[in-house]
C-alpha positions, 0 to 999 in steps of 0.5 A: 041611564043614557050616560051608562049606555053610551059608556058601555058602547064606547067600552065595547068599541075600544075592546073591538079595536084594540084586540091583540095590539091591532088598532084598526080593521078594514071591512074584510077583516071585520067579516073574518074576525073571530069573536073576542074572548078572555074566557079561561079554558080549563086543562083536560086530557083528550082520548088521544092522550093530548094534554091540554093544559089550558090557561097559564098566567104570564108568570106560569108561561115563563116558567113553562117556556124555560123548562119545556124542550122543543116548545113551539110558540104560536103568536096569533096577534096581527103581523104588525104587532108581531113585527113590533116584538115577539118571542124568539122563534115564535110562529106568527099566525095572525088569526084576526085577518085570516078566514077560517080556511086559511087559519086552519091551513096554517095550523096544519102546515106551520105547526110541527108534529109531536112538539108541545105548543104554547099559544098567545096574543098581546091581550089574550083575546084570540088565544083561547079560541086559537088554543081550542081550534088547534086542539081540534085540528092537531091531535098529534100535538102532545101538549098545548097551553096558552098565555092568559094575559100580556106575554112577558116578551122581553123577559123571555127573550133576555133569558133565551138569549142568555141561554143560547149557545 
């Protein structure tokens, strides 16, 4: 019994400290951190006509990114993870280190009006909550989804580079 409790605690600590590629947080970041979740959000259409597509697998997201014109990619991973590698043209909003007011401000100021949005982080821990928050704050976004799983950064960036002129 004691072993299983210790194992469970160790696993919980690992999950907390590895969310979206970050391996350490200071006390301020822990206070502002959003709850980790890997829950899949189902597709919906809201009253204002916004298509909330819900969770896409990394492979579905790759096809979606290739075919969706004017797509805005929002990377909610910490800046350190974003700097190590990100989708070409992605906007970084590192929700793990932002307080709620700053996060809300960035969603309102950095995401362009009237364009489809795809949200992701490295391990899909913060993406579902960010997805739901953007839906609440930005009804002007016509279509929104998120990647449920590790994003195919290199594959997309190789494809994007070969299709840019």
